[in-house]
N, C-alpha and C positions, 0 to 999 in steps of 0.2 A: 787754779790748778798749777801741778806741779808737773814740771815735763823733763825727763830725761834730755838732756840737749849735750850735743858733743861741744868740743871747743869750737868749731865749726859754728855752727848753729850760735852757741854765747856769743862770738863774735858780732853775728847777723843781729843780736838783739840790743848790741850796743848802742848808744848814742841813739834814744828811743824805740829799739827794737828792730830798728829795719836797716840797719848797714848791707846786709845782703840783696838787698832790694834796689839799691840805687842803682839807677840806668848805667848803662855800658854807654862805652864812647858812640857816638855816629860814627857807622860806617859809611863808605862811598856805595853807592845805589849798585855797582858792579858786583862788590865783595856781597852786597845784603843778596843779591838775585843767586850768587854762588852758594851762600849759606843755605838759605830756601831750597835749592837745588839737592844738595849733601843729604839735609834732612828727610826730604823726600824719596831720596835711592835708596837710601840708607833703614828706613821703618820698614817695611816688608823683609829687606834681606835680613834684617837682624831676629825678626823672628823662627828662623827655621833652621834645621842641624845642617851640616852640607849635604845629607842626604836627601833633604827635602827640598834642597836648593835644584839639585839636579831634575827631579822630577816636576816643579811645579809649575803650575798651568798659570801662562800669564795672567796678572792681576787684571779687574775691570779699571780703566782708568780713566780720568776726569773726562769729561766730554767737554769738547772744546767747540768756541761757538763763533765765527767768523765775527774780528770787531766790527769791519766795515758794512755792516748791513745797513740797507735803507731806511729812512724812518720809517715808510708805512710795513716795511715787510715784519717787524716786532711786533705790531699790531696783529696781522693776517697767521701769523704762525702761532700766536697762544692756542693753549689746547688744555684740555679739563685735566684738573690731575687726574692721574690713573687710578680705579678702584682698588678696592682691596688691599690696599696700604696695609690694613691691621694684620694681615695674614701671611705677608711677606717673612720670605726668610731673609738671613743677611746680605746672601750674593744679588737676590734680586731685588733688596731695597736700595742697595747702592746702584744698582742698573736704572731703577726707577728714577732716581735723585739723578743721576746722570742728563738721563733723556727728558727731566723735567721743562715744561713750558708752559706750565700755569700761571706766571704772572710775567710781567713786563722785563724782571730783572735778565731773564734768561736773553737778552737782545742785547746786551752789554758785558756780560760775565765772557774769560775765558776760561775760565775752568768752576766747577762745582767744586765744593767744600765740603765732603762725606764726614771727615773726624778721624781721628787716628789714635793706636794707643792699643793697651790690652797686654796679655801676657802669651798670647797665643795665636797662629795667624787663624782667620773666620775661613769658616766651611759653610757650606748649606747646611748642616745640621748643628753647628755651634759658632756663636761670634764669638769675638774675642774675650776672654778671662778678664774683667774688671770688676774690683770693688768700689774703685772712685768713678764717678762721670763728674767732669766738668764741663760744665754747659756755659757759651758766651752766648754774645750777640748775634754777630754777622762777620763773613770774613772782610779784608780790609785789601789795600792794592796788593799787596806781597803773598797771602793767602791766596788772591784770585791767579797771581801768576804762574804758581806751581800747585797749588789743589791742596793746600795743607794748613790745617788750622794753627793759628797764633805763631807767626814767625815773625822776624823783627824784632825791634825793642820790646815791644808788647810780650812777644813770646817768650825773650829773654826773660823778662821780668816772671813770668810764669813759672818759667821753668824754676828759676830760684826761690819762686814760693813752693812749689810741690817739691824741691829739692828739701826745704825747711822742714816739711813733714815726711819726709823719707819716703815720698814719691815721686817718678819718673815716667814720663810717659812714652819713653821707649820700652818695646817689651822683652827685652835682655836688661831690664831694672833689677838691680841686687840690693840686698839692704845690707850694709856694714855691722849690725848690730846682730849678725846671724839667725833672725827671723826671716820667714817666707818673705818674698816680694810681692806686693800689693797693684793688682794692675790697677791702671790707671787709664781714662778712657776720656777724649776730647773732642766734642760736636760742640756747633752752636744752632741758635734757633734759626737762621737763614741759612741756605746751604750756598747764596750766589752774594756776589757785593752790591749792595747798594750803591748807585752813584755818587764819586766823590765821598763815599764813604759816610752819607748822611745816615739817620736814625732809620731803622724798619719803619716799615708802615703798615697800618693794621693787615691790609688786604693781603701783604707780603707774608705777614706771619701767620694768617688764615690759611694761605697754601701751604706754607710749609712745616706747619707747627706738626701736621703728622705723622712725618719723616722721622721728626723726634721722638714723637711719643713712642714710632714701634722700634726706634733704636732702644729705646729705654726699656722696653717689654722683653726684648732680646736680652741687652746686656744682663739685666735685673740688680744691676749695682745697688750696693748696700748703704751706700752715702752719696749725693747728688751736692756739688757747689756749684751754687748761681750766680754768677760773676756779670754786675749791671744789672741795670735799670729791668732791660728787655726780656733778659732771662729769666729773671725771679718773677716778674709778670705772664708770662709764658707758662712758666711752671707752677705757678700758684693761684691762678685766676679761677679756679674751682675750688681752692681751699681757703683762700683770705678775702673775707668781702673788700670791695672796694679797691682790690691790688692796682687797677688801673691809675687810680686816683691818690695812691699812697708814693710818697718819695722814698729812696731807696732807705733810707735812715730808719722810717718807719720799718721795714721788713727785716732787717740786718740785728744783729744782737741775739736774736732768738731762734728755737728750732720750728722750722715748717715744715710740712709735708706736702711731698708729688704723689697722692695716693697713700701710699703704706711707707714709702721712702724716705728718710730724715733731708731735709733740705738745709743748709744756711746759705746764706745771700751775702756777699760781699761786693767789693767795688772791682768793677773791668782794672784788668793790668794798663791800660790805655789811660785811664781816668788818672791811675796812679804816678803813671809819668807826669801828665800835667799837674799834680794837687801832689807832690809827694808828702806832707803834711798829713794824709789821710793813711799812711802807709801803717802807722801806732794802730789806728781802727781796724785795718785789715788781718794785720796779725792776731786781734784779738779774735776776729770771724774765724780763722783758721785754728785757732786753740778751739774754739767752740766744736769746729767740725771736727776735730782729733779727737778731745775729749767723748762727743758724743759717738764715732766712730768704736773706740774704745770700748763701750758701753753696750755695744750692740749684742 
C-alpha cells in the first residue's frame, strides 16, 4: 500500500522502518514517576476549555487499596462483580471498576486503571469520542502507581507508534495535515496489575472482561488495535475458533472482527522492547490497520 509519509515518518522507516520506535534511554525511577504523574494530571485538563475547567466537578479518581492488607483479608474481602455492567453509563462503569473486588488482584493494587483518551471529556450521556481503540493486556508497576495505561518505556513506544499513524492519546490531539483529529482511547483487558507483572489468569480475565466489553459498546470505535496475545484472545474468542490455542503470529496479518468492528492484532510494545527485530512486523500491522480504517 502507499502512504503519505512526512519526513519524520520516513526517517522512522529507515533501517527496517522502525527507527522512530527505538526505545528511549532508561530514566531514573523518580523521573519516571514524575513523568507518569504529569500524564495523569494533564489528560483531563487538556480536554476542557478554560470555562469548563472552572465549573468541572472533580472526576472519579482511581480507588486506592492499602498495600499492607493481611494475607487472609483479601479472600475475605472478595465480592461478586456488580450486576448490570451491560447497562451502565460511562461514569457508573468507571466507578464500578474503581470499587471492584471480584478477584484477588484487588488486594495488591494501588490504583485501578480504567483507560484514557478520546477527544472530549466523558459525561453520563456521552463517553469520550474515539474512532480508534487500543487494547492492551494489563497494567504494569508504573501504571498501577498512577492509574494511567501505558506509561514508562512501553508507553513511550506506544506513543511513537500512534504518532506514526497520525494519532495521539491526548484529547487535544491535532493533525498536522489539516484533517480533523481522530480520537484514540487506550484500555486494558485487566483493570488491576497482576503481581510481578505476570500474565493474566483465566479467572481474572473472566471477571474483568465485562468492563472492557461495556467500554467498547459505549465508545463505539471504528477500529480496534489489539496489542498482545491476551488482548487478542479476549476480543476474538467468540469469532476465531480455537483462539486460546493459537500463537499471536496466527492472529496477526489479517483483519479480524469483534462483533462488527474490525480488529488488527499486533505485538505488545513491552514485547517489542525485548524483541526489537519484530518491529518491522508491527509496522506492517499498523499499515494494515490504517488501510482498513481508510476503507471504512
